[in-house]
N, C-alpha and C positions, 0 to 999 in steps of 0.2 A: 408536393415538390418531389421530383425524381431523386434517386440516390446520387446520380452524377451531379445534379445541380446542388444538392446539399453538400457534397464533398467540395465542390468548387467554392461555395460560399464559405465553408469552413476554412479552406486553405487561404482565402483572401483575408479573412479576419483573424487568423490564428496569431500572427505576430503582435497585433494590437491588443488582443485579449490577454496573451501571455505577459506582455510587457506591463500592462496595467495591473494584472493580478500579482505579479512579482513584487510590486511596490506596496501592496496593501497588507495590513495586519501585522505590523512589526511591533515587537515588544523589547524594551531596553533591558529590563531586569526581570527574570521569571519570578522573583520573590516580591516584586513591587511593579507590576506591569502597568504603570500609569501612562506610558507613551503609546499604547495601542491606538492605531488609527482606525477610523471607521471605514467600512467597505465602500469602494468606489465602483467596483465591478460586481454586478448582481445578475444571476440567471433567473429567469422566470419560467413557469410552465409553458408559456406561449412562445418562448424563444425557439425558433425552428432549428437552430444549430446546437441547442443545449445538450442533446444526447451525444454530440460528437466531441465535446470538450472534455478532456480527461479530468478526473477528480483531483481534489487537493489544491487546485490553483487559486481558489477563491476562499476568502474568509467568510463570505456571506453568499448563500445560494437558496433561491426559492423561498425567501423569507426567514431562513434559519441562519444565525450568526454565531461563530465561535469566538469566545472571548476569555483569555486567561484572567484570573482574579488573584488578589493578594493572598499569599500563602506563606506559612512559616518557612524558615530556611530548611532545605532538604526535602521540600514537598513541592509538587506541581499541582495546581488547581485550575480548573476552568469550568465554564458552563456554556450551554447552548441556549440562546434566546430564540423563541419561536416567532412566527408571523405577528403575534399579538404583542410582542415586545417583552413578554414574560419568560422567565427561565423554564425550559422544558423539564418535566419531571417524570414523564412516562415514555418508555422506550421498548421496542420489541427486541426479543432475543434473536441475534443473528450470529451464526458460527459459534454457538454456545455462550455468547456473552452479549450484554446490552451495549457495551461501549468498547471499541478497540482504539487505543491510542498508540500511534506509531510516530517515532521521532527519528530524524536522520540529520546528520550534519550536512551543510550545504555542499561540502566536498565529497559527500557520500562515504566518508571514512568511519562513521559511527552510525549504528542502527539499533533501535530497541522497539519492542512490541510489548505493551503492557495493558493491563485491564484495571482501570481505576474503579473506585467505589463511589456510589451516588448518595449524596446527603439529601434529606427531605426538601431542602431549599433549591435543589437543582444543581448544586455544585458537585463536580467530579473531583476526587482527590486521590493522589497516588504518590509514593516515594518518587522523587524526581528521577526520571530516566535520562536526564541531560548530563552526560559524562564528559566534562572537559570544556574549556573555553572555546568560543567561536559562535558562528551563526548556525542555528538549527532550524529545521522546519518541523512543526508538530501537526500531525494529521489526526482528526477525529473522524472515525468511521462508525456510523450508527444509522439506525432506522427509528425515527420518532413514531410513536403509536399513531396510526391513522395517516402517516405520511410516506414518502418514498425514501429508499436508502440514499444516504448522502455521505460524501467525504469532504470535509472542510479543512483548510490549512491555514496556519499562521506562523510567521517567523518569530523566533525567540533568540535573543542575544545573551549568551552566557559571558559575563565579564572575565577578563584575563587576557593573557597573550596566547592567541590561538596558533597552532602549528598546522599548516596546510599539508595534507598528505596527497601524493599523486594517486590517481585512480589506477588500480591494478590492471594489467594488460588483459585483453580478452583471453579466455581459456575455457575449455570444455570439461575440466576436472578440477576439483578443489578438495582439500581435507579440512576437517573440523573435529576436534575431540576424538581423534582416532578413527573417524569415519571418512571414507572417500566417496564423493558424490560426483557423478558424471552427468553432463547435460547433452542431450541430443535434440535438435530442432532448429529450424531457421525461421525466426519471426519475419514476417513480411508486412511492410507498411500498408495500412488500410484494409487488412483482412485478418481473420482469426486463424492462428497457427497453433499446432500442437507442440508443446515442449515436454519432453520426458526426462525426468531426473531419476537416476538409479543410485541406490545407497548400498555400499559395501563396507564391511568391517573386517580387518585383517585378511583382505582379499576374498572374503566370502560374502555372497549376497545376503542382505538382511531381509528375511522373509516374515518377520514378525513385528513390523512397525505398529505402533499404537495410535489409535485415533487422537488427533489434536485439532481442536476447534471444528469438529465435525468431519474431518477428512484425515487421510494418511499423510498429508503434507499441506503446508500453507505457503503460498508464494506471493510476495510483494514485488512489484516492478516500479522503479523510479527512473525517470528520464533525466540524464545529466543536464544541468543548466537551470531549467525551471522547476525541476523535481516534480513533474507531472506524475500523479499517482494512478496507475493503470488498473483496469479491470482484468483480473486473472482468476479463472475458475478451474477447479479440479474436475477431471472427467471421472465421475463415479464417487460413491460414498461407501464407508464401511457398512457391511451388512446388507448391501444391495444384491448380493448373490453373484456378482460378476467382477467386483473389484478386489483383487488380492492385497494383502497387507505388505506389499513390497515384493521384490526390491525396487520396482519401478513405480513412479507416480507421475501421471500425465496431467498436464494443465492446458487449458485453452486460453491463449493470450491474445488480446486485442491491442495491437501496436499501431498508433495513429500516424507515425512518421518515421522517416529515417533518423538515425542518431545513435548515441551511446546510452545504454541502459544498465542499471545495476539491479540484479535479481537477488532476492533474499528468500531462501527456502527454509522454513521452520518444519522440523520433523521430530517426532517423539519416539524414543526407544529406551527400554529398560527404565522407564519412569522419569526420563530427563529429556528436555527439549533442546535441540541443537539447531544452529543457524548456519547454513552453507551459503556463501556469497559468490556471485559470478558477475563479470563484466561482459556485456554482449553488445556488439556493434550491428545495428540493423541497417540494411541497405548495402552491405558488402559481403564478401565471401568468408568472413571470419567465423561464422557458425557452421555447425554440421547439419546434415540432413537427417531428420528423424528416421530410424529404422522402421520397417513395416511391422506393426504390432502383431504379436502372435495370438492375442486374445481379441475380444470384440472391439470394433472400431469405436473411436470417440463419438459420443452421441451429440455433443454440443450443449448438453444440459448444464445449467448453472446451479448444480446442487449445493455448492458451497457459497452461493450468494453473489453479491454484487461487488463493490470495490474490494480488491484483494487485501490480504494481510500478510533474536530475540524474544520477550515472553513475560509471563506472570499472569 
């Protein structure tokens, strides 16, 4: 099937896929997840459009299913069941970890990226990253040994009176913990685009960023509405002889459609991980054009892996 035909098929089926995926995998109480619904939308290796669907929209994909399990108060626990129906207990290390758990509120006002511990029975456990009442989306980003990298997602409801927060306006600069981070780059629907984030502190470029999860920065992109979890790869890795430790970190982002996205950049400096957040509108003129790089051009290699990646 040609690329044009594949994209056409993807566009025609996107609304139906996203609508059904949004409805699956809900949990009423993270401490007692008895109301989890079983998946109704499943991708298989033979699905010709499977590689065009963003990650995190499905609770079950290619035989693997994400399911929260009963956990004590203050803890979040889940497991991945494999194609044989049994809990998966063997995972490959990707981005320095065997499991990346990312949680985000549905209004994108909260975000955490943590790394749970695996018990012998296949249960992953971590201090709950769900901070505050409301609807959250939990993403499990992993590679089962012998399988393909996957990102599965499930909705989790935290009891209480939620407070809806408006999404911050698009901007090309933000501050966090005394650092100023600027964004250059204009994502384009249906193609890979370079996004460069530059870190400064007290007005001075930070040139000694520390490796975090195998790179000098880690970027997660979520699409507003369905919270599609996008593939974002850094260009280069620490120690490759061409990638400096700041102040600029370049990522290769694959944006499937026009719309509003929230970007979360994790970077480590002076032994601490910081998260800078941006709102980007794709398909308008609200983003800037990336400057011509002074160093080697991006290679397009996915050194930092597959689905993109707060902390722990």
